[in-house]
C-alpha positions in Angstrom: 37.7 17.6 -7.6 41.0 18.6 -9.1 40.7 22.1 -7.6 40.3 20.4 -4.1 43.4 18.3 -4.7 45.3 21.4 -5.8 44.3 23.3 -2.7 45.3 20.4 -0.5 48.7 20.2 -2.1 49.2 23.9 -1.7 48.3 23.7 2.0 50.7 20.8 2.5 53.5 22.7 0.9 52.8 25.8 3.0 52.7 23.6 6.1 56.0 22.0 5.2 57.7 25.4 4.6 56.2 27.2 7.7 55.7 24.5 10.3 58.4 21.9 9.8 61.3 24.4 10.4 59.7 25.4 13.7 59.6 21.7 14.8 63.4 21.3 14.3 65.4 21.6 17.5 67.6 24.7 17.7 71.2 24.4 16.6 74.2 25.0 18.8 74.6 28.5 20.4 76.5 30.9 18.1 79.7 32.4 19.5 78.0 35.7 20.4 80.0 38.7 21.5 78.9 41.9 23.3 77.1 44.2 21.0 79.5 47.1 21.8 82.9 48.3 20.7 85.9 46.0 21.2 87.9 46.5 24.4 85.3 48.6 26.2 83.9 47.4 29.6 80.2 47.8 30.0 77.7 47.5 32.9 75.0 44.9 32.1 72.0 45.3 34.4 68.3 44.4 35.0 65.6 45.4 37.5 62.2 44.0 38.8 59.6 43.8 36.1 62.2 43.9 33.3 61.6 40.3 32.3 64.0 37.4 32.8 67.1 37.5 30.6 66.6 41.1 29.4 69.8 43.0 29.6 70.3 46.8 29.7 73.8 48.0 28.6 75.4 51.1 30.1 79.0 52.3 29.5 81.3 52.4 32.6 82.5 55.8 31.5 81.3 58.6 29.2 77.9 59.1 27.8 75.8 56.3 26.2 74.2 58.6 23.6 75.2 57.7 20.1 77.7 54.9 20.9 77.8 52.2 18.2 75.6 49.1 18.5 77.3 46.1 16.8 75.9 42.8 15.6 76.9 40.3 18.2 77.2 37.5 15.6 76.8 37.2 11.8 73.3 36.8 10.5 70.4 38.2 8.4 68.4 41.2 9.6 64.7 40.2 9.9 63.4 43.4 11.5 64.7 47.0 11.4 62.5 50.0 12.1 60.1 51.2 14.7 58.3 49.1 17.3 55.7 51.1 19.3 56.1 54.9 19.4 59.4 56.8 19.5 58.8 59.5 22.1 61.1 62.5 21.9 64.2 61.8 24.2 67.3 62.9 22.4 70.8 64.1 23.5 69.5 67.6 23.2 66.3 66.8 25.1 67.1 63.9 27.5 64.1 64.5 29.7 61.6 64.6 26.9 58.5 62.3 26.9 59.3 58.6 26.4 57.4 56.6 23.8 56.1 53.0 23.9 57.6 49.6 23.0 61.1 49.2 21.6 61.4 52.4 19.6 64.0 52.0 16.9 65.1 48.4 16.9 66.8 45.6 15.0 66.3 41.8 15.1 68.9 39.5 13.5 68.4 35.8 12.6 71.7 33.9 13.2 70.5 30.5 11.9 69.8 27.4 13.9 66.7 29.2 15.3 68.9 31.7 17.2 68.1 35.4 17.1 69.2 38.6 18.8 67.3 41.9 19.4 68.6 45.4 19.9 66.1 48.0 21.3 65.9 51.8 22.0 68.3 52.9 19.2 68.8 56.7 18.7 67.7 56.9 15.1 66.6 54.7 12.2 68.9 51.6 12.1 71.7 51.6 9.6 70.5 48.2 8.3 67.3 47.0 6.8 65.4 43.7 6.7 67.1 41.2 4.4 70.6 42.7 4.9 73.4 40.2 5.7 75.6 41.4 8.6 78.9 40.1 10.0 79.8 40.0 13.6 80.9 43.5 14.6 79.0 45.3 11.9 77.4 48.5 13.1 73.6 48.3 13.0 72.7 51.5 14.9 73.6 53.8 17.8 72.5 53.8 21.4 69.5 56.1 22.2 66.4 56.2 24.3 63.5 55.8 21.9 60.4 53.9 22.8 59.7 53.1 26.5 63.1 54.1 27.8 64.0 56.2 30.8 67.6 56.9 29.9 70.0 56.2 27.0 71.0 52.5 26.9 70.9 49.4 24.8 68.3 46.7 25.6 69.5 43.4 24.3 68.1 39.9 24.1 69.2 36.5 22.9 66.4 34.1 21.8 66.5 30.4 21.1 63.5 29.0 19.1 61.6 32.2 19.9 62.2 32.0 23.7 64.5 34.4 25.6 67.4 32.6 27.2 70.4 33.8 29.3 72.8 35.6 27.0 76.3 34.3 26.6 79.2 36.4 25.4 82.6 35.0 24.3 81.3 31.6 25.5 80.6 32.7 29.0 77.1 33.2 30.6 76.3 36.9 31.0 75.1 36.5 34.6 71.8 38.3 34.0 69.0 35.7 34.6 66.0 36.7 36.6 64.4 40.1 37.2 63.7 39.4 40.9 65.9 42.3 42.0 68.1 45.1 40.6 71.6 44.0 40.0 74.5 44.4 37.5 77.6 42.7 36.2 80.5 44.0 34.1 81.9 42.5 30.9 84.6 43.6 28.5 83.8 43.4 24.8 85.7 41.1 22.5 83.6 42.0 19.5 86.7 42.8 17.4 86.4 42.6 13.7 89.2 40.9 11.9 91.5 43.3 9.9 90.8 43.2 6.2 93.0 41.0 4.1 
């Protein structure tokens, strides 16, 4: 009898810890910035079959390979590693076979049930699960690992587990549906404050 009560209490505690936070409504949208270097203008694009709200980042000039990927807002890293298979596309072998999934990737929890994801990084992320990052903190470099045809950053904002239109510097990104191929341009204001 006591064992049954103890099990019931444990199950209630687990339910409260796991289920109740998921029932809370999301908090206000964080002040996300572009996940690329301050002052640079980037092409944000999508194409049919890419999924609504998925954004691919390409620089307007120069090569994408190895460019810094920055946290678009402060938070805690929840995933950092490999999703799927890596493939073998590198700056030295850009036409090598692609892999599957996200390749090297990072997911950050920003609180209030908001998350961001950063896919197809060049190499293992420079952060690990549990790390606290500030906005503008470098978390990796742009590559073409996983299911990727060219070096770029695939980026998503998620609210309560669902993808939503990304906002940067308080403005909607303009990438919404994947019904056609299109692009927009934005300039990054992801500028870290100077140290005190």
